BALOBA-1460 file (C-alpha; in Angstrom, 3 decimals):
// residues 248
<rec num="1" residu="m" x="128.272" y="86.382" z="30.149"/>
<rec num="2" residu="r" x="127.079" y="82.882" z="30.721"/>
<rec num="3" residu="l" x="129.460" y="80.654" z="32.664"/>
<rec num="4" residu="s" x="129.187" y="77.093" z="33.919"/>
<rec num="5" residu="a" x="126.857" y="76.044" z="36.726"/>
<rec num="6" residu="k" x="129.918" y="75.314" z="38.866"/>
<rec num="7" residu="a" x="131.185" y="78.862" z="38.406"/>
<rec num="8" residu="l" x="127.755" y="80.217" z="39.360"/>
<rec num="9" residu="v" x="127.779" y="78.113" z="42.539"/>
<rec num="10" residu="y" x="131.160" y="79.543" z="43.538"/>
<rec num="11" residu="f" x="129.975" y="83.073" z="42.815"/>
<rec num="12" residu="l" x="126.956" y="82.547" z="45.080"/>
<rec num="13" residu="a" x="129.223" y="81.025" z="47.743"/>
<rec num="14" residu="l" x="131.496" y="84.075" z="47.590"/>
<rec num="15" residu="l" x="128.473" y="86.370" z="47.875"/>
<rec num="16" residu="t" x="127.273" y="84.352" z="50.896"/>
<rec num="17" residu="v" x="130.654" y="84.707" z="52.605"/>
<rec num="18" residu="f" x="130.617" y="88.446" z="51.928"/>
<rec num="19" residu="l" x="127.109" y="88.861" z="53.385"/>
<rec num="20" residu="f" x="128.117" y="86.708" z="56.365"/>
<rec num="21" residu="g" x="131.119" y="88.979" z="56.928"/>
<rec num="22" residu="v" x="129.126" y="92.200" z="56.633"/>
<rec num="23" residu="g" x="126.327" y="90.960" z="58.885"/>
<rec num="24" residu="g" x="128.648" y="89.497" z="61.515"/>
<rec num="25" residu="t" x="130.909" y="92.548" z="61.568"/>
<rec num="26" residu="y" x="127.980" y="94.927" z="61.918"/>
<rec num="27" residu="i" x="126.384" y="92.953" z="64.769"/>
<rec num="28" residu="l" x="129.639" y="92.459" z="66.687"/>
<rec num="29" residu="g" x="130.804" y="96.027" z="66.127"/>
<rec num="30" residu="h" x="127.512" y="97.829" z="66.598"/>
<rec num="31" residu="y" x="126.024" y="95.992" z="69.566"/>
<rec num="32" residu="g" x="129.165" y="95.292" z="71.574"/>
<rec num="33" residu="s" x="132.732" y="96.434" z="72.185"/>
<rec num="34" residu="n" x="134.295" y="93.658" z="70.142"/>
<rec num="35" residu="f" x="136.456" y="95.945" z="67.981"/>
<rec num="36" residu="n" x="138.822" y="98.774" z="68.872"/>
<rec num="37" residu="q" x="136.203" y="101.167" z="67.497"/>
<rec num="38" residu="p" x="132.453" y="100.831" z="66.956"/>
<rec num="39" residu="i" x="131.031" y="99.766" z="63.573"/>
<rec num="40" residu="t" x="128.350" y="102.370" z="62.958"/>
<rec num="41" residu="s" x="127.207" y="101.511" z="59.416"/>
<rec num="42" residu="f" x="126.995" y="98.721" z="56.893"/>
<rec num="43" residu="i" x="129.535" y="100.623" z="54.766"/>
<rec num="44" residu="d" x="132.077" y="100.218" z="57.582"/>
<rec num="45" residu="a" x="131.128" y="96.554" z="57.894"/>
<rec num="46" residu="a" x="131.519" y="95.970" z="54.138"/>
<rec num="47" residu="y" x="134.853" y="97.816" z="54.185"/>
<rec num="48" residu="f" x="136.184" y="95.655" z="57.029"/>
<rec num="49" residu="t" x="134.922" y="92.464" z="55.348"/>
<rec num="50" residu="i" x="136.622" y="93.195" z="52.025"/>
<rec num="51" residu="i" x="139.869" y="94.287" z="53.714"/>
<rec num="52" residu="t" x="139.831" y="91.123" z="55.828"/>
<rec num="53" residu="i" x="139.031" y="88.658" z="53.008"/>
<rec num="54" residu="s" x="141.661" y="90.235" z="50.769"/>
<rec num="55" residu="t" x="144.177" y="89.987" z="53.681"/>
<rec num="56" residu="v" x="145.186" y="93.628" z="53.157"/>
<rec num="57" residu="g" x="144.538" y="94.417" z="56.814"/>
<rec num="58" residu="y" x="145.047" y="98.181" z="57.196"/>
<rec num="59" residu="g" x="144.783" y="97.859" z="60.973"/>
<rec num="60" residu="d" x="142.363" y="100.742" z="61.516"/>
<rec num="61" residu="i" x="139.656" y="98.314" z="62.685"/>
<rec num="62" residu="v" x="140.933" y="95.493" z="64.924"/>
<rec num="63" residu="p" x="139.062" y="92.701" z="66.762"/>
<rec num="64" residu="i" x="139.824" y="92.827" z="70.497"/>
<rec num="65" residu="t" x="137.585" y="90.161" z="72.045"/>
<rec num="66" residu="a" x="137.820" y="86.384" z="71.698"/>
<rec num="67" residu="i" x="134.509" y="86.076" z="69.846"/>
<rec num="68" residu="a" x="135.500" y="88.803" z="67.381"/>
<rec num="69" residu="k" x="138.884" y="87.176" z="66.744"/>
<rec num="70" residu="i" x="137.228" y="83.777" z="66.136"/>
<rec num="71" residu="f" x="134.750" y="85.423" z="63.754"/>
<rec num="72" residu="v" x="137.571" y="87.099" z="61.803"/>
<rec num="73" residu="m" x="139.540" y="83.828" z="61.541"/>
<rec num="74" residu="i" x="136.463" y="82.029" z="60.167"/>
<rec num="75" residu="l" x="135.884" y="84.902" z="57.743"/>
<rec num="76" residu="i" x="139.471" y="84.807" z="56.452"/>
<rec num="77" residu="i" x="139.599" y="81.020" z="56.037"/>
<rec num="78" residu="s" x="136.195" y="80.717" z="54.352"/>
<rec num="79" residu="g" x="136.676" y="83.840" z="52.254"/>
<rec num="80" residu="l" x="140.098" y="82.890" z="50.921"/>
<rec num="81" residu="s" x="139.147" y="79.291" z="50.130"/>
<rec num="82" residu="v" x="135.975" y="80.292" z="48.269"/>
<rec num="83" residu="f" x="137.669" y="83.208" z="46.496"/>
<rec num="84" residu="l" x="140.626" y="81.144" z="45.251"/>
<rec num="85" residu="s" x="138.348" y="78.323" z="44.105"/>
<rec num="86" residu="a" x="136.062" y="80.780" z="42.311"/>
<rec num="87" residu="v" x="138.995" y="82.412" z="40.506"/>
<rec num="88" residu="t" x="140.251" y="78.990" z="39.399"/>
<rec num="89" residu="v" x="136.857" y="77.929" z="38.053"/>
<rec num="90" residu="l" x="136.191" y="81.250" z="36.312"/>
<rec num="91" residu="s" x="139.640" y="81.212" z="34.704"/>
<rec num="92" residu="s" x="139.060" y="77.644" z="33.544"/>
<rec num="93" residu="d" x="135.705" y="78.603" z="31.988"/>
<rec num="94" residu="l" x="137.184" y="81.588" z="30.181"/>
<rec num="95" residu="m" x="140.139" y="79.551" z="28.928"/>
<rec num="96" residu="g" x="137.774" y="76.805" z="27.764"/>
<rec num="97" residu="n" x="135.753" y="79.342" z="25.807"/>
<rec num="98" residu="r" x="138.973" y="80.679" z="24.276"/>
<rec num="99" residu="v" x="140.084" y="77.186" z="23.219"/>
<rec num="100" residu="e" x="136.651" y="76.456" z="21.722"/>
<rec num="101" residu="k" x="136.778" y="79.716" z="19.801"/>
<rec num="102" residu="l" x="140.182" y="78.883" z="18.331"/>
<rec num="103" residu="s" x="139.049" y="75.383" z="17.388"/>
<rec num="104" residu="g" x="135.997" y="76.758" z="15.596"/>
<rec num="105" residu="r" x="133.551" y="75.200" z="18.049"/>
<rec num="106" residu="i" x="130.682" y="77.148" z="19.542"/>
<rec num="107" residu="t" x="131.302" y="78.553" z="23.040"/>
<rec num="108" residu="n" x="128.960" y="78.643" z="26.029"/>
<rec num="109" residu="i" x="128.743" y="82.416" z="25.695"/>
<rec num="110" residu="e" x="127.646" y="82.220" z="22.056"/>
<rec num="111" residu="r" x="125.050" y="79.533" z="22.832"/>
<rec num="112" residu="r" x="123.219" y="81.966" z="25.071"/>
<rec num="113" residu="f" x="122.174" y="84.117" z="22.130"/>
<rec num="114" residu="l" x="120.895" y="81.308" z="19.918"/>
<rec num="115" residu="k" x="117.149" y="81.784" z="19.574"/>
<rec num="116" residu="d" x="114.807" y="82.073" z="16.580"/>
<rec num="117" residu="h" x="117.836" y="81.582" z="14.357"/>
<rec num="118" residu="i" x="118.169" y="79.787" z="11.037"/>
<rec num="119" residu="v" x="120.542" y="76.814" z="11.120"/>
<rec num="120" residu="l" x="122.303" y="75.670" z="7.950"/>
<rec num="121" residu="i" x="123.878" y="72.233" z="8.399"/>
<rec num="122" residu="g" x="126.274" y="71.292" z="5.650"/>
<rec num="123" residu="t" x="127.943" y="73.559" z="3.116"/>
<rec num="124" residu="d" x="126.871" y="72.173" z="-0.228"/>
<rec num="125" residu="t" x="125.835" y="74.491" z="-3.055"/>
<rec num="126" residu="v" x="122.256" y="75.227" z="-1.945"/>
<rec num="127" residu="n" x="123.163" y="76.095" z="1.653"/>
<rec num="128" residu="m" x="126.003" y="78.275" z="0.443"/>
<rec num="129" residu="q" x="123.613" y="80.250" z="-1.762"/>
<rec num="130" residu="i" x="121.075" y="80.478" z="1.065"/>
<rec num="131" residu="a" x="123.836" y="81.739" z="3.396"/>
<rec num="132" residu="k" x="124.807" y="84.450" z="0.919"/>
<rec num="133" residu="t" x="121.191" y="85.559" z="0.545"/>
<rec num="134" residu="l" x="120.627" y="85.621" z="4.310"/>
<rec num="135" residu="k" x="123.860" y="87.551" z="4.899"/>
<rec num="136" residu="d" x="122.977" y="90.122" z="2.256"/>
<rec num="137" residu="s" x="119.558" y="90.628" z="3.842"/>
<rec num="138" residu="g" x="120.973" y="90.894" z="7.370"/>
<rec num="139" residu="k" x="119.177" y="87.792" z="8.693"/>
<rec num="140" residu="k" x="120.516" y="85.887" z="11.717"/>
<rec num="141" residu="f" x="121.776" y="82.413" z="10.847"/>
<rec num="142" residu="t" x="124.336" y="79.800" z="11.886"/>
<rec num="143" residu="m" x="126.338" y="77.452" z="9.658"/>
<rec num="144" residu="i" x="127.581" y="74.050" z="10.841"/>
<rec num="145" residu="t" x="130.183" y="71.894" z="9.130"/>
<rec num="146" residu="s" x="132.578" y="69.139" z="10.172"/>
<rec num="147" residu="d" x="135.335" y="70.622" z="7.995"/>
<rec num="148" residu="k" x="137.406" y="73.105" z="10.028"/>
<rec num="149" residu="t" x="139.121" y="74.472" z="6.929"/>
<rec num="150" residu="v" x="135.749" y="75.317" z="5.385"/>
<rec num="151" residu="a" x="134.499" y="76.792" z="8.667"/>
<rec num="152" residu="d" x="137.578" y="79.016" z="8.973"/>
<rec num="153" residu="r" x="137.172" y="80.219" z="5.393"/>
<rec num="154" residu="l" x="133.505" y="81.024" z="5.954"/>
<rec num="155" residu="r" x="134.295" y="82.991" z="9.115"/>
<rec num="156" residu="e" x="136.847" y="85.009" z="7.148"/>
<rec num="157" residu="m" x="134.027" y="85.804" z="4.721"/>
<rec num="158" residu="g" x="131.895" y="87.123" z="7.583"/>
<rec num="159" residu="y" x="129.665" y="84.080" z="8.163"/>
<rec num="160" residu="r" x="128.863" y="82.732" z="11.615"/>
<rec num="161" residu="s" x="130.281" y="79.284" z="11.021"/>
<rec num="162" residu="y" x="131.146" y="76.525" z="13.510"/>
<rec num="163" residu="v" x="132.804" y="73.125" z="13.508"/>
<rec num="164" residu="a" x="130.821" y="70.123" z="14.766"/>
<rec num="165" residu="d" x="130.387" y="66.430" z="14.119"/>
<rec num="166" residu="e" x="126.998" y="66.247" z="12.388"/>
<rec num="167" residu="t" x="126.551" y="62.633" z="13.513"/>
<rec num="168" residu="s" x="127.124" y="63.469" z="17.199"/>
<rec num="169" residu="e" x="124.006" y="64.250" z="19.206"/>
<rec num="170" residu="a" x="126.186" y="65.871" z="21.892"/>
<rec num="171" residu="d" x="127.723" y="68.233" z="19.329"/>
<rec num="172" residu="m" x="124.432" y="69.114" z="17.678"/>
<rec num="173" residu="s" x="122.676" y="69.745" z="20.999"/>
<rec num="174" residu="k" x="125.036" y="72.690" z="21.585"/>
<rec num="175" residu="f" x="123.305" y="74.690" z="18.849"/>
<rec num="176" residu="e" x="119.941" y="74.969" z="20.648"/>
<rec num="177" residu="l" x="118.132" y="73.404" z="17.700"/>
<rec num="178" residu="s" x="114.865" y="73.312" z="19.635"/>
<rec num="179" residu="k" x="114.913" y="77.141" z="19.632"/>
<rec num="180" residu="a" x="115.721" y="77.431" z="15.929"/>
<rec num="181" residu="k" x="113.280" y="79.102" z="13.567"/>
<rec num="182" residu="s" x="114.276" y="76.841" z="10.692"/>
<rec num="183" residu="i" x="116.832" y="74.096" z="10.012"/>
<rec num="184" residu="i" x="118.116" y="73.398" z="6.509"/>
<rec num="185" residu="i" x="120.293" y="70.361" z="5.803"/>
<rec num="186" residu="d" x="122.394" y="70.206" z="2.647"/>
<rec num="187" residu="m" x="124.943" y="67.371" z="2.597"/>
<rec num="188" residu="r" x="126.283" y="65.117" z="-0.148"/>
<rec num="189" residu="d" x="127.078" y="62.241" z="2.222"/>
<rec num="190" residu="k" x="123.846" y="60.182" z="2.202"/>
<rec num="191" residu="s" x="124.615" y="58.091" z="5.290"/>
<rec num="192" residu="k" x="125.549" y="61.179" z="7.329"/>
<rec num="193" residu="m" x="122.438" y="63.004" z="6.151"/>
<rec num="194" residu="v" x="120.094" y="60.202" z="7.215"/>
<rec num="195" residu="y" x="121.743" y="59.881" z="10.628"/>
<rec num="196" residu="l" x="121.712" y="63.663" z="11.076"/>
<rec num="197" residu="l" x="118.002" y="63.833" z="10.280"/>
<rec num="198" residu="l" x="117.280" y="61.357" z="13.078"/>
<rec num="199" residu="i" x="119.321" y="63.433" z="15.534"/>
<rec num="200" residu="v" x="117.751" y="66.737" z="14.468"/>
<rec num="201" residu="r" x="114.261" y="65.302" z="14.636"/>
<rec num="202" residu="t" x="114.984" y="64.198" z="18.230"/>
<rec num="203" residu="l" x="116.513" y="67.509" z="19.342"/>
<rec num="204" residu="a" x="114.068" y="69.796" z="17.536"/>
<rec num="205" residu="k" x="110.674" y="68.120" z="17.408"/>
<rec num="206" residu="e" x="108.771" y="71.349" z="16.728"/>
<rec num="207" residu="a" x="111.260" y="73.051" z="14.409"/>
<rec num="208" residu="k" x="110.719" y="73.453" z="10.681"/>
<rec num="209" residu="i" x="113.210" y="71.097" z="9.011"/>
<rec num="210" residu="t" x="114.077" y="71.130" z="5.329"/>
<rec num="211" residu="t" x="116.550" y="68.774" z="3.695"/>
<rec num="212" residu="i" x="118.116" y="69.193" z="0.253"/>
<rec num="213" residu="v" x="118.318" y="65.992" z="-1.789"/>
<rec num="214" residu="h" x="120.012" y="65.406" z="-5.116"/>
<rec num="215" residu="s" x="118.278" y="62.302" z="-6.412"/>
<rec num="216" residu="s" x="114.936" y="60.525" z="-6.373"/>
<rec num="217" residu="e" x="116.460" y="57.754" z="-4.262"/>
<rec num="218" residu="e" x="117.476" y="60.224" z="-1.561"/>
<rec num="219" residu="e" x="114.019" y="61.740" z="-1.667"/>
<rec num="220" residu="r" x="112.408" y="58.343" z="-1.072"/>
<rec num="221" residu="n" x="114.784" y="57.578" z="1.804"/>
<rec num="222" residu="v" x="114.070" y="60.867" z="3.552"/>
<rec num="223" residu="t" x="110.326" y="60.512" z="3.021"/>
<rec num="224" residu="s" x="110.399" y="57.109" z="4.705"/>
<rec num="225" residu="l" x="112.054" y="58.618" z="7.793"/>
<rec num="226" residu="n" x="109.486" y="61.268" z="8.647"/>
<rec num="227" residu="s" x="106.668" y="62.795" z="6.644"/>
<rec num="228" residu="k" x="107.012" y="66.095" z="8.532"/>
<rec num="229" residu="i" x="110.429" y="66.810" z="7.021"/>
<rec num="230" residu="s" x="110.219" y="69.132" z="4.020"/>
<rec num="231" residu="i" x="112.179" y="67.901" z="1.017"/>
<rec num="232" residu="m" x="113.648" y="70.011" z="-1.757"/>
<rec num="233" residu="n" x="115.162" y="68.464" z="-4.875"/>
<rec num="234" residu="p" x="116.853" y="71.237" z="-6.903"/>
<rec num="235" residu="a" x="117.276" y="68.946" z="-9.934"/>
<rec num="236" residu="n" x="113.540" y="68.158" z="-10.058"/>
<rec num="237" residu="i" x="112.599" y="71.811" z="-9.584"/>
<rec num="238" residu="a" x="114.950" y="72.884" z="-12.367"/>
<rec num="239" residu="s" x="113.652" y="70.176" z="-14.741"/>
<rec num="240" residu="q" x="110.017" y="71.149" z="-14.065"/>
<rec num="241" residu="i" x="110.771" y="74.811" z="-14.765"/>
<rec num="242" residu="l" x="112.637" y="73.987" z="-17.985"/>
<rec num="243" residu="t" x="109.921" y="71.571" z="-19.142"/>
<rec num="244" residu="k" x="107.250" y="74.191" z="-18.536"/>
<rec num="245" residu="k" x="109.226" y="76.785" z="-20.483"/>
<rec num="246" residu="m" x="109.681" y="74.392" z="-23.417"/>
<rec num="247" residu="e" x="105.940" y="73.689" z="-23.491"/>
<rec num="248" residu="e" x="105.054" y="77.388" z="-23.671"/>
């Protein structure tokens, strides 16, 4: 499970407090009479540390010297503060992921597994057919649309579909486009498509990008943006095939 950097920091802080408690307990209990009974192993030290931080306090091991009591007070204060903060942050991360899931947006956990995937941006006719073909063949792919209703319907059909603003670089960066195997854009909105191409080209400089166009004008506009973007015009392809058949 991949959580936020802040949550990771708190986890490391909690681990540090635990190691501090185990080490301090072992030293004070093994090399001096600071407890009512000697600490003879790290298991005993870990046991005392966990019991102390959790404030359970069974009372079988008790600090009896001033230095041991000061050590235990520091351990309790630091342990409780770090533990409570860590629980708060972890709960916030998990709740955030839950909210994102309900809203149709991609979660931090799901982002972790995005690599060598095919990204279909837009849900026009060509991308929908590509999605069906990929699903039938068991290929890994991700669909992105700004329409939550469409995204929900696609998820019900078994597609991995997410909601995002295609014209937002922040939204699109969440899909790890630089790690994508291929990106296919199929949108009817010309202005959105052009803006999206600029964003995708910035986020995924090495990725294979294909855009579906529906007119010669769109084809010229896309060509002027970047010669490395592959262009597919279904109408032209269909007309060439039909013309060839008629000439046979």
